[in-house]
LOTIZA-295987 format. One record per residue: residue number from 1; residue in one letter; y, z, x of N, C-alpha, C in turn. Coordinates in steps of 0.001 Angstrom, whole numbers. Layout:
N
SITE num residu      ny      nz      nx     cay     caz     cax      cy      cz      cx
SITE NUM      A       Y       Z       X       Y       Z       X       Y       Z       X
...
This chain:
231
SITE num residu      ny      nz      nx     cay     caz     cax      cy      cz      cx
SITE   1      X  106543  150325  117946  107379  151187  117125  107129  150873  115659
SITE   2      X  107028  151900  114820  106776  151723  113398  108067  151908  112608
SITE   3      X  108222  151093  111583  109381  151186  110718  108905  151273  109267
SITE   4      X  109587  152087  108479  109306  152133  107052  109980  150940  106388
SITE   5      X  109225  150163  105658  109771  148966  105018  109975  149151  103520
SITE   6      X  109795  150399  103035  109948  150627  101599  111409  150566  101186
SITE   7      X  111656  149951  100059  112974  150009   99428  112816  149613   97975
SITE   8      X  113750  150065   97181  113744  149648   95774  114089  148167   95703
SITE   9      X  113505  147474   94746  113712  146028   94642  114016  145645   93200
SITE  10      X  114829  144629   93036  115081  144030   91729  114610  142582   91796
SITE  11      X  113684  142217   90925  113137  140864   90903  113562  140175   89612
SITE  12      X  113963  138947   89708  114354  138171   88526  113473  136936   88431
SITE  13      X  113146  136563   87228  112315  135379   87056  112343  134897   85625
SITE  14      X  111728  133754   85412  111609  133176   84071  110135  133166   83696
SITE  15      X  109813  133684   82518  108424  133718   82084  107736  134989   82539
SITE  16      X  106419  134904   82703  105614  136088   82978  105512  136363   84467
SITE  17      X  105687  137623   84831  105427  138063   86188  103951  138391   86320
SITE  18      X  103389  138314   87526  101997  138759   87697  101870  140217   87288
SITE  19      X  100760  140579   86642  100631  141934   86122  100658  142978   87232
SITE  20      X  100246  142617   88465  100287  143568   89567  101718  143932   89954
SITE  21      X  102670  143088   89580  104084  143384   89810  104700  144015   88565
SITE  22      X  104409  143448   87405  105049  143894   86174  104750  145344   85854
SITE  23      X  103502  145797   86060  103186  147171   85685  103590  148188   86750
SITE  24      X  104257  147722   87801  104829  148625   88798  106354  148679   88696
SITE  25      X  106900  148066   87683  108348  148007   87557  108821  148404   86177
SITE  26      X  110119  148450   86032  110763  148752   84748  111413  147470   84257
SITE  27      X  110999  146961   83106  111513  145659   82651  112928  145743   82106
SITE  28      X  113740  144801   82477  115079  144633   81907  115148  143199   81413
SITE  29      X  115074  143014   80120  115021  141667   79564  116425  141105   79389
SITE  30      X  116637  139925   79913  117921  139248   79805  117828  138122   78784
SITE  31      X  118929  137830   78155  118983  136735   77192  120079  135763   77598
SITE  32      X  119831  134494   77372  120846  133472   77666  122019  133644   76710
SITE  33      X  123218  133575   77252  124395  133750   76403  124578  132539   75498
SITE  34      X  125183  132771   74355  125464  131690   73427  126782  131020   73809
SITE  35      X  127053  129907   73171  128259  129164   73497  129539  129910   73190
SITE  36      X  129515  130825   72203  130740  131541   71838  130848  132913   72517
SITE  37      X  129952  133205   73441  130027  134456   74196  130626  134186   75570
SITE  38      X  131485  135087   76001  132081  134945   77330  131563  136076   78218
SITE  39      X  131218  135731   79438  130696  136701   80405  131509  136588   81678
SITE  40      X  131956  137740   82175  132739  137734   83410  131854  137329   84579
SITE  41      X  132336  136452   85409  131581  135994   86562  131416  137119   87574
SITE  42      X  130232  137156   88194  129990  138128   89250  130304  137485   90591
SITE  43      X  131306  137991   91251  131718  137462   92545  131517  138568   93582
SITE  44      X  130671  138313   94541  130245  139348   95481  131432  139982   96217
SITE  45      X  132358  139187   96679  133459  139741   97478  134372  140637   96646
SITE  46      X  134387  140447   95327  135221  141284   94477  134633  142679   94295
SITE  47      X  133301  142769   94284  132668  144073   94033  132258  144773   95330
SITE  48      X  132391  144110   96465  131965  144698   97733  132658  146033   98037
SITE  49      X  133983  146171   97858  134621  147468   98151  134041  148610   97310
SITE  50      X  133846  148354   96018  133281  149389   95151  131842  149698   95547
SITE  51      X  131076  148653   95849  129694  148860   96256  129596  149636   97558
SITE  52      X  130489  149365   98482  130481  150068   99767  130752  151552   99568
SITE  53      X  131690  151885   98697  132004  153294   98436  130805  154025   97844
SITE  54      X  130116  153380   96927  128922  153994   96321  127831  154164   97374
SITE  55      X  127682  153154   98242  126668  153212   99292  126913  154387  100236
SITE  56      X  128169  154639  100578  128507  155755  101461  128209  157085  100786
SITE  57      X  128526  157188   99489  128258  158416   98754  126758  158692   98671
SITE  58      X  125969  157630   98434  124514  157792   98347  123931  158221   99689
SITE  59      X  124437  157656  100763  123945  158027  102091  124241  159483  102389
SITE  60      X  125434  159959  102005  125784  161365  102214  124907  162275  101359
SITE  61      X  124679  161865  100118  123831  162684   99227  122405  162770   99755
SITE  62      X  121887  161674  100337  120514  161643  100834  120275  162676  101936
SITE  63      X  121340  163130  102596  121211  164116  103658  121451  165546  103155
SITE  64      X  121748  165688  101869  122079  167003  101323  120832  167752  100896
SITE  65      X  121002  169050  100608  119895  169875  100138  119432  169438   98744
SITE  66      X  120365  168926   97951  119987  168431   96616  118968  167302   96732
SITE  67      X  119167  166425   97699  118238  165305   97877  116876  165800   98326
SITE  68      X  116869  166823   99184  115598  167400   99628  114848  167994   98444
SITE  69      X  115568  168684   97567  114943  169283   96390  114367  168212   95466
SITE  70      X  115097  167116   95313  114611  166019   94470  113365  165389   95080
SITE  71      X  113378  165192   96400  112255  164539   97075  110972  165344   96975
SITE  72      X  111089  166664   96868  109900  167521   96815  109558  167959   95398
SITE  73      X  110346  167525   94432  110106  167935   93036  108856  167265   92478
SITE  74      X  108238  167934   91535  107097  167378   90816  107379  167501   89324
SITE  75      X  108228  166631   88808  108637  166744   87401  107495  166442   86439
SITE  76      X  107536  167067   85288  106562  166760   84235  106842  165352   83724
SITE  77      X  105788  164536   83661  105955  163147   83255  105418  162942   81841
SITE  78      X  105988  161992   81090  105520  161729   79727  104066  161282   79702
SITE  79      X  103280  161891   78820  101861  161539   78734  101657  160113   78233
SITE  80      X  102672  159530   77585  102544  158173   77061  102471  157123   78166
SITE  81      X  102891  157473   79375  102900  156522   80481  101574  156548   81223
SITE  82      X  101152  155403   81713   99927  155321   82510  100145  156007   83860
SITE  83      X   99055  156241   84586   99158  156880   85895  100064  156083   86831
SITE  84      X   99919  154769   86800  100733  153919   87682  102203  153985   87292
SITE  85      X  102475  153988   86006  103861  154088   85552  104462  155436   85932
SITE  86      X  103686  156512   85769  104183  157837   86131  104516  157908   87619
SITE  87      X  103642  157351   88430  103864  157377   89875  105142  156639   90253
SITE  88      X  105356  155496   89646  106515  154694   89987  107828  155277   89506
SITE  89      X  107782  156052   88416  109015  156556   87804  109292  158019   88114
SITE  90      X  108397  158677   88832  108541  160114   89069  109859  160459   89749
SITE  91      X  110242  159704   90762  111481  160006   91481  112701  159829   90587
SITE  92      X  112656  158871   89664  113775  158666   88748  113941  159859   87817
SITE  93      X  112810  160389   87341  112864  161562   86462  113356  162778   87242
SITE  94      X  112934  162901   88493  113395  164020   89319  114904  163962   89513
SITE  95      X  115437  162767   89756  116883  162607   89902  117587  162963   88601
SITE  96      X  117040  162479   87485  117653  162774   86186  117624  164264   85891
SITE  97      X  116517  164937   86233  116442  166391   86034  117535  167109   86822
SITE  98      X  117770  166646   88055  118792  167298   88890  120191  167118   88322
SITE  99      X  120361  166104   87467  121656  165828   86853  121747  166413   85448
SITE 100      X  120667  167093   85017  120659  167687   83686  120422  166698   82572
SITE 101      X  119858  165531   82882  119652  164493   81867  118203  164027   81861
SITE 102      X  117287  164922   82204  115884  164550   82360  115212  164084   81084
SITE 103      X  115490  164753   79956  114806  164379   78720  115213  162995   78250
SITE 104      X  116496  162684   78397  116962  161345   78015  116280  160282   78870
SITE 105      X  116117  160573   80166  115442  159625   81054  113995  159433   80639
SITE 106      X  113314  160512   80301  111912  160418   79873  111791  159589   78605
SITE 107      X  112660  159848   77639  112622  159095   76374  112867  157609   76620
SITE 108      X  113797  157293   77509  114113  155895   77799  112949  155196   78482
SITE 109      X  112303  155884   79414  111170  155286   80118  110013  155007   79169
SITE 110      X  109742  155928   78260  108669  155714   77283  108974  154483   76431
SITE 111      X  110219  154369   75997  110608  153227   75161  110481  151920   75920
SITE 112      X  110909  151918   77174  110876  150689   77979  109466  150280   78382
SITE 113      X  108644  151257   78728  107360  150947   79356  106188  150894   78395
SITE 114      X  106345  151406   77180  105228  151365   76234  105459  150362   75116
SITE 115      X  106618  149704   75113  106843  148650   74134  106138  147384   74559
SITE 116      X  106313  146331   73808  105677  145054   74149  106325  144496   75397
SITE 117      X  105532  144262   76423  106035  143756   77692  105960  142236   77677
SITE 118      X  107063  141597   77331  107074  140148   77237  106960  139489   78603
SITE 119      X  107252  140267   79655  107202  139697   80990  105883  139959   81680
SITE 120      X  104927  140548   80981  103729  141030   81657  102484  140310   81173
SITE 121      X  101780  139663   82095  100539  138995   81748   99514  139994   81227
SITE 122      X   99541  141199   81800   98587  142213   81387   98668  142544   79916
SITE 123      X   99847  142399   79314   99985  142694   77899   99184  141711   77052
SITE 124      X   98991  140493   77551   98185  139520   76827   96721  139932   76811
SITE 125      X   96231  140464   77913   94832  140879   77942   94607  142055   77004
SITE 126      X   95562  142988   76949   95426  144104   76019   95580  143632   74574
SITE 127      X   96444  142651   74347   96580  142086   73002   95259  141451   72575
SITE 128      X   94600  140773   73524   93313  140160   73211   92280  141224   72863
SITE 129      X   92233  142308   73622   91302  143397   73302   91530  143899   71885
SITE 130      X   92784  144102   71535   93113  144614   70205   92720  143633   69112
SITE 131      X   92949  142338   69362   92630  141338   68347   91120  141142   68198
SITE 132      X   90379  141240   69298   88914  141167   69196   88395  142345   68381
SITE 133      X   88978  143515   68593   88584  144690   67804   88878  144468   66327
SITE 134      X   90036  143893   66046   90403  143594   64654   89407  142623   64030
SITE 135      X   89015  141604   64780   88089  140598   64260   86718  141210   63973
SITE 136      X   86224  142042   64876   84951  142708   64611   85044  143587   63364
SITE 137      X   86168  144289   63201   86351  145134   62023   86353  144337   60736
SITE 138      X   87017  143192   60747   87041  142340   59558   85647  141814   59228
SITE 139      X   84900  141459   60272   83541  140962   60049   82642  142062   59488
SITE 140      X   82799  143274   59990   82027  144400   59449   82264  144527   57948
SITE 141      X   83529  144462   57575   83898  144666   56180   83414  143532   55288
SITE 142      X   83585  142290   55743   83233  141148   54898   81721  140976   54760
SITE 143      X   80960  141397   55764   79518  141187   55750   78737  142442   55389
SITE 144      X   79457  143555   55263   78809  144776   54816   77900  145427   55833
SITE 145      X   78035  145073   57085   77232  145688   58135   77934  145548   59473
SITE 146      X   77529  146391   60406   78162  146405   61715   77745  145166   62513
SITE 147      X   78746  144415   62947   78469  143206   63711   78309  143553   65190
SITE 148      X   77264  143051   65808   76982  143413   67200   77380  142326   68186
SITE 149      X   77724  141145   67699   78087  140064   68614   78890  139001   67875
SITE 150      X   79493  138132   68661   80240  137011   68093   80177  135863   69096
SITE 151      X   80019  134658   68596   79992  133503   69494   81399  133204   69984
SITE 152      X   81504  132598   71130   82811  132240   71673   83523  131268   70748
SITE 153      X   82769  130344   70175   83370  129367   69253   83995  130051   68054
SITE 154      X   83253  130992   67437   83790  131713   66285   84970  132593   66686
SITE 155      X   84885  133201   67859   85971  134069   68307   87252  133275   68483
SITE 156      X   87155  132102   69094   88345  131261   69268   88934  130885   67910
SITE 157      X   88066  130480   66991   88532  130068   65653   89278  131202   64961
SITE 158      X   88736  132414   65062   89357  133542   64360   90602  134049   65087
SITE 159      X   90634  133951   66401   91842  134324   67138   93000  133395   66787
SITE 160      X   92724  132102   66768   93765  131122   66468   94304  131299   65052
SITE 161      X   93457  131792   64134   93862  131944   62743   94666  133219   62481
SITE 162      X   94737  134126   63449   95458  135376   63235   96956  135115   63093
SITE 163      X   97555  135718   62081   98990  135565   61862   99770  136234   62989
SITE 164      X  100826  135574   63435  101762  136094   64429  101090  136459   65752
SITE 165      X   99957  135866   66017   99279  136069   67296   99614  134900   68225
SITE 166      X   99542  135098   69538   99939  134037   70468   98857  133015   70765
SITE 167      X   97674  133144   70140   96523  132368   70597   96541  130910   70153
SITE 168      X   97237  130583   69084   97289  129185   68639   98190  128340   69540
SITE 169      X   99131  128996   70217  100060  128289   71103  100047  128956   72466
SITE 170      X   98866  129254   72946   98710  129920   74238   99067  128933   75350
SITE 171      X  100231  129137   75963  100763  128210   76964  100783  126773   76427
SITE 172      X  101223  126650   75182  101422  125340   74587  100203  124718   73940
SITE 173      X   99092  125442   73854   97868  124900   73253   97039  126064   72725
SITE 174      X   95979  125743   72020   95099  126798   71523   94311  127418   72678
SITE 175      X   94088  128715   72601   93306  129399   73626   91892  128830   73658
SITE 176      X   91275  128775   74836   89915  128244   74936   88994  129256   75610
SITE 177      X   87746  128874   75809   86740  129788   76345   87101  130293   77730
SITE 178      X   87644  129416   78565   88003  129835   79918   89164  130819   79918
SITE 179      X   90096  130629   78990   91218  131568   78881   90712  132964   78515
SITE 180      X   89825  133020   77537   89281  134313   77124   88536  134973   78274
SITE 181      X   87716  134189   78956   86942  134730   80083   87868  135307   81152
SITE 182      X   88969  134628   81425   89905  135094   82451   90589  136381   82025
SITE 183      X   90954  136494   80752   91676  137665   80269   90804  138916   80214
SITE 184      X   89511  138743   79952   88638  139924   79831   87916  140245   81136
SITE 185      X   88030  139353   82117   87308  139563   83376   87736  140851   84069
SITE 186      X   89021  141185   83984   89513  142387   84671   88906  143666   84100
SITE 187      X   88360  143585   82895   87720  144755   82290   86204  144761   82504
SITE 188      X   85714  143826   83292   84280  143756   83553   83482  143149   82421
SITE 189      X   84143  142432   81517   83478  141821   80371   83211  140352   80673
SITE 190      X   81989  139905   80404   81615  138512   80622   80890  137971   79402
SITE 191      X   81008  136680   79210   80268  136064   78107   78786  136036   78450
SITE 192      X   77966  135951   77424   76522  135931   77611   75900  135260   76397
SITE 193      X   74617  135050   76448   73914  134503   75289   73718  135617   74273
SITE 194      X   74213  135410   73064   74114  136426   72022   73383  135853   70812
SITE 195      X   72747  136746   70090   72093  136346   68847   73113  136444   67727
SITE 196      X   73237  135394   66970   74249  135327   65931   73788  136049   64680
SITE 197      X   74709  136768   64069   74404  137512   62852   74310  136560   61671
SITE 198      X   73837  137089   60566   73767  136318   59329   75137  135789   58974
SITE 199      X   75172  134609   58391   76460  134029   58009   77029  134656   56746
SITE 200      X   76329  135623   56172   76847  136326   55012   76449  135721   53685
SITE 201      X   75877  134537   53675   75443  133928   52421   74118  134527   51967
SITE 202      X   73753  134289   50728   72557  134901   50144   71592  133825   49645
SITE 203      X   70328  134178   49674   69331  133314   49043   69351  133595   47547
SITE 204      X   68533  132881   46801   68493  133097   45357   68027  134500   44985
SITE 205      X   67227  135116   45835   66742  136467   45566   67709  137532   46076
SITE 206      X   68873  137114   46567   69872  138073   47014   69640  138616   48401
SITE 207      X   68738  138003   49157   68448  138461   50504   69293  137656   51485
SITE 208      X   69870  138355   52448   70701  137656   53425   69884  136620   54180
SITE 209      X   70492  135483   54454   69801  134446   55200   69494  134941   56610
SITE 210      X   68529  134307   57231   68124  134702   58574   69219  134356   59579
SITE 211      X   69161  134951   60740   70143  134699   61775   70136  133218   62165
SITE 212      X   71284  132789   62617   71473  131365   62853   71119  130934   64271
SITE 213      X   70451  131773   65044   70076  131382   66389   70905  132084   67446
SITE 214      X   71073  131440   68594   71820  132033   69700   72912  131093   70175
SITE 215      X   73866  131674   70894   74979  130887   71438   75670  131719   72503
SITE 216      X   76530  131095   73268   77351  131826   74208   78401  132626   73445
SITE 217      X   78567  133875   73829   79532  134701   73127   79684  136055   73798
SITE 218      X   80082  137040   72997   80358  138378   73514   79701  139425   72640
SITE 219      X   79174  140449   73287   78580  141553   72566   79593  142638   72283
SITE 220      X   79496  143240   71145   80422  144312   70776   80334  145489   71750
SITE 221      X   79130  145788   72211   78965  146937   73094   79707  146757   74409
SITE 222      X   79940  145504   74839   80695  145262   76072   82160  145645   75910
SITE 223      X   82654  145586   74678   84058  145881   74420   84318  147349   74099
SITE 224      X   83343  148056   73539   83633  149361   72958   84167  150371   73968
SITE 225      X   83565  150435   75157   84063  151378   76163   85471  151009   76610
SITE 226      X   85744  149705   76675   87063  149233   77082   88100  149546   76009
SITE 227      X   87721  149378   74726   88630  149736   73634   89028  151206   73736
SITE 228      X   88057  152060   73992   88341  153494   74083   89277  153811   75232
SITE 229      X   89122  153106   76315   89889  153412   77524   91306  152833   77477
SITE 230      X   91459  151641   76902   92748  150947   77023   93552  150847   75743
SITE 231      X   92935  151018   74582   93681  150863   73333   94017  152213   72717
């Protein structure tokens, strides 16, 4: 005999959730109360009567024609949400539409799901993509030419130096080569031997010095398609 095991779930935790869970949910960030704040205790037996009444009403509604209409609805979803987010939230928008509050629900979902996800590991990988793009842009500007690669050593140094970035205290220490490799692996990006660009200094005749050799690093072309797709 087969049984459907699907149900809505609420997960609570401290720190980052795995990205495979975080990007399938709606984040509700909680904060520890301060000493001068009072919070009413949640006692299960006190709320059980109210919860039971709501449960009975929901069960009755699930058998109504309104529920059938909601289940078969295909509401327009906000373009700001990813495909996975749209799929997970579609039923919520359909319910809100049936209650005449669909636009408010859409606006709330966009705000919740496109802001900085402090609980999501995946947000760190996208932050890294954005910061690598920023670093390449700065190098282009300072050196007067398009940079095609960067060594891992230089990338770490410049990531750690970014203001208000998490890389100097990445899990309590500076980010390292293995951390970068892990964060970009999901995008199919791997380190490789790259030829280093000129260091930007000039000879007496004003000619840029020759390239400084090779090192392990990342090519700009490996990132560009990913930047277009995810940023």
